[in-house]
N, C-alpha and C positions, 0 to 999 in steps of 0.2 A: 724348284721342282714344279713341273707343270701339273695342273689338275686334270684328272680324268673327266672326259665329257659327261655331263649329267644325263641320265636316261630320261627320256620324255615321259611326263606323267600322263600324257594323253594316250588313250587306248584306241584300237581300231574300232570303227563303227561295227555294230553287230551285223552278222550276215542276215540279210532279209529272208523271211520265210514266205511260203507261197501265198499266204493271205494278205501280206503287206501290199500297200498300194505302190505299184511300180511307176506309173505315169498317168497323166490325164489326157483324154482325147480333147483337143481344142475345138471350140465351137459348139460344145454340148453343155447342157446344164450339169450341175454338180452330181445329181443322182446318176446320170448316165455316163459321166466322163471318167470316173475312176476305174482303172484297169489294174488288176492284181498281177503279181509275179506269175501266178498260175496262167493267167491270160497271156502274158508275154511269152512264157515258155511254150505254151501250146502253139502260138503263132510262129515262133521261131522254128520249132520242129516241123510244122506244116510247110513253112517256106523252104526249109533245107531238104526234106526228103519226100514231101507229099504234094509238090507242085502248087503250093498255096491253096490246096483244096481240103477243107476241113472234113468233107465227107470221105475222102481217101483215108485220112487218119482215123475216122470213125470205123471204117471197115477193118482197119488193123486191130482196133480194140474189140470189135465184134468177133473176130477170129480168136483173139486171145481169151475172150470170155468163155469160149467153148472148150478151152484146154484145161489141163490139170493144174498148171502152175500160173500164178498171177491172175487167176480168174476174178477174184474179188477186187483186186487193184484195177484191172481193166474195166470192170463194171463201174467203179467210182470215177475213173478217168473219162469214160464215155459219158457219164452223167454231167460232168463239168463241161465237156466239149459241147454237148447239145445245149447247155445253158449259155455258153459263149456264142454259139451260132445264133441262138435266138436274140441275144442282146445286140449282136452286130446287124442282124436282119432288121431289128426294130429301128435302128438309126441309119440303116441303109449304107453301111460301110463295108468294103471288101477287106479280107485279112491283109492282103499286101498293101492296101492303102493305110491301114493302121500302122504297120511297121515303118512306113515312110515318115510318120510323125514322131517317132521315138528318137531320143538322143543317141547318136551313133556310139558314144562311149558306153552307154547302158546296153545297147545291143551286143557289142563285142564282149562285154563282161558276162552277159547272161547266155550267150551262145554255148559257152563251155558247160554250163550247168543244165541247160534245157533238156538234152537227151536223157541224162540220168534221171531227172525228175519225171519226165513224161514217159519214156520208153522202158526205163529200167526199174521204175517204181521204187526209187530209193528215198522217197519222202518219209517224213515222220508223221505219226498219226495225228499229233496235235496241230499240224499245219494243213490238214485237209480243208478244202473249201466247203462252204455251205452245201453246194450241189453234190459234193463227194460224201458228205455226212448224211444228207437227207436224200436218199435215192427216190426216184419217181415212183417205183413200184410200192415203196412203203407208204408214200403219201396217198397214192391212188387206192391202195388196199384199205386204208383207214376210211377213205371216202366211200368205197363200196360197202364197207361194213355198216356204216351208220350215217353217211353223208346226207341222206334225204330225211332223216328222222325228224328234224324240226318242222318239216312240212306235213307230217302225218296229223290226222285229226287229234289223236293223243300220241305224244312222243313216246316211242318205245324205251327211251333212255331211263325213265324212272323205274321201269320193270327190270331193265338190264342191271341197274345198280343193285337192286334187291337180289337178283339171281347171283351176281358176282360175289356177294357176301357169303354165299353158301359154300364157296370153294377157297382153298389156300393157293394163292397165286405166286407165292415165293417158293414153291416146291415142285417136284415132278412126281406124278402119280404113276406107279407101276401097273402092269397089266392086270394084276389081281384086284386093283382098285377100280377098274373100269366099269364093272357092273354096278358098284355103289354109286359112281358118278352118273351113270345112265339112269339109275332109278330116280335120282333127284331131277333130272331133265324130264323123265316121264311124268313125275308128279306135277310139274309145271304144265305139261301138255294136257294132263287131265283137268287141271284148273281152267285152262283155256277152253276145253270142251264144255265144261259146266257153264262158262260164260256164254258160249254159243247156244247152249240149250235154253238159256234164259234170254236169248236174242240180244245179248250185249256184245254185238259183233265188233264195235269200235275198240273196246277194251281187249277183246280176244285177238284182234288184229295186231295191236301194239304189243301184247304179251308174247305172241308167237314170233313176231318179227324180231323182238329182242332175244328171244330164246335161240333163234337160229345163229345169231352173231355170237352169243355167249358160248354156244356149243362149239363153234369154230375156234374161238379163243381157248376153250378148254382142251381141245384136241392137240393144241400146240404144247401143252404141258402134261400130256398124259399118253401112256402107251395103250393104244386101242387095238391090240393084236386080236382080241376076241370079237371086235366089231360091235361091241355093245353101244358105244357112244354114237357110232355111225347109224345104227338101227334107230336109236332114239331121235337123232336128228331127222332122219327120213320120215318118221312118224309125225313129228312136229311140222315138217315141211309140207307133207301132204295135207295136213289139216289147214295149214296156212293157205295153200292153193285153193282149198274148197270154199274159203270165205268169199262171198260175192262182194268184191271190193267196190263195185259201183254203189253199194248201199251203205258204205262206211263214211262217205263224204270225202274220201281222199281224192285229190285231183288225178285224173287219168294219167297224165304225163309223169306225175310223181311216182305213182304206183309202178308203172312199167319201167321207168328209169332206174328205180331202186331195185326192182327184181332183176333186170337185165345186168346191171352192174354186179349184183351179188352173184349171179350165175357165171359171169365172166371170171370173177376172181376166186370163186370157191374151187379149191385146188386139191381136195381130198377124195374126189369122186363121189361125194355124198349126194350130189344132185344128178349124177349120171342116170339117164333114162327116167328120171322122176317127173319130167315135164312132157313126156311123150303124149302128143295129142292136145296138150294144154293150149297151144296157140291156134288151134283150129277154130276156136270160138271167138277170136278177135274180130272186132268190127273193122270195116274198111279204114276208118280214121285211125284206129289203134294200130292196125297193121302198118299203115304209112308212117306213123310216129315211130314204131319200133324199128322199122327198116332204116329210116333216116337216122335215128339215134345210133344204131349199130354201125352204119356207114361212117358216121362222124367219129365214133369211138375207134374203129379200125384204123382210120387215117391217123388219129392222134396217138394211138398206141404204137403204130409202126414208126412214127416220127421220133419217138423216144426209145426205140429199140426194144419194146416189150412185145417181142414176137409171139411168145406163148399165149399171152392174153389176147393179142390181135387174132390169132388163130381160133381161140375159143369164141371170140365175138363173131368171127366169120362162120363158124359152125352153127352158132345160134341163128344167125341170119339165114343160113340154109334151111334150118329146121322150120323157121317161120314161113319162108317161101314155099317149102314143101307142104306144110300142113294147111296153108292157105290156098294151095294149088295155083300159085302165081306162075303159070307155065311160061309166060312172057319173059320171066327173069331167069329161067333154068340155065340156058346156055351161057349167058353172061356170068352167072354165078359159078358155073363149072369152070369157066376160064380163070376166074379169080381164085378158085380153090386148087386147081391143078391136082396132082397126084400125091400131095403131101400127107393126106389122110384118106382112108378108103370109105369109112362109114358114111360120111356126109354125101359122097358121090353116089353110093349105093342107094341112099334114101331118095335122092332126086330121081334116079333111074327107076326105082321101084314105084314111086308115085306116078311117074309118066307111063310106066308099063300098065299099071292098074287102070289108068284112064284111057287105055287103048291108044296111046300116043307113042307108037313104036319108033317112028322117025325121030321124035324128040328124045327118047331114051337113048337111041344110037348117037344122036348129036351130042348129048351130055357126055357120054363115054369118050367120043372122039375129041371133044374140046378139052376134057379134063386130063387126058393122058399125055401131059407134058412130063418133063423130068421131075421125079419125086420118088420118095422111098417106097410108095405103094403102087407104083406104076405096073409092075409085073402082075400083082394080084388083080388090079382093075382090068388089065388086058385079058386075063383068064375069064373073068366074069363077063367081059364084053363078048368074047367068043361064045360063051354059054348063051348069052342073049341072042346072038345072031343065029344060033342053031335051034332056037325056039325052046330051050330048056331052062328058061330063066328061073332063078331062085335067089332071093336076097340073102339067104343064110350063108355066111362065109364058110361054113363047114361043108357045104354041098356044092 
């Protein structure tokens, strides 16, 4: 009687996950050579349906990011794609060139899996890449919150640690608790005022700067429907702006970089209109620094698809240009702004109009009225200007 064939004790190799190393790019050092399955899948999908153009695939995710379904997945995929682009640019290798170095057997095997992983978002949470788990907006938000603090004459961090101990960070505060939370913030603002009264401006600067960040952290775990926390923030913020930072010993570039980053990322409207006129007092050197800083930030934010923050930086740039009356920059800035938002264009026009530069005001309108959600409103205000009935008030 013949024996039945014995079943093999060997098991199939485990299916690789996205973060596993798929292949190495030859000719590069170890740190740069390892390419994950995520990298391979992105490159395969790009080659198959996006003409080997990673930017085309990026636009696909940008559109998905605006939709109702797959929004978070698209955001994470876009983050990895931009990271992959940066790595390929660093070593100066094109996507199609990379695929030519991959074993054909591996390519054929992964072509079947790539669309599902990349376009259908059927990956598992545990196999997300570092870039998917750590989104650029999260990293840059933390940097804006306290990235410059080590360079302050007195770091605000020690004050922030003490402030945070006054709240429960593992809970959510309802709206009825907001006044009590605000009173704690107000008490710290009062302490800072006492320091200013005693000319201890360095301590007051550190205390208030930390208070601003803690207040923003607090609003994330509290219902501020009554606006109490927002009011407390604005009181502290105004006091912070009143401090003559030139006398605290803080480096000029640190002060302005910290403030501008904070304004770009403050997303609750607490700083809206709070800095009106503040930039008019900038020196020429400070103005140049702030404008250069914002130009750099706009480019960097656009490169990683943080459009909202890039627009906030552009609006700040417009405010500085307007308050400094840098008329030579008005038209160029209007072209950059377009009709995506009305308020910043109206500001430029109004400043030009008050300076009796009617031709410039007209030029700003003409330059700005490209396609945008606020084009019709700007057109109406433009007609008003031409008729000699200019009024910056949007209600008139």
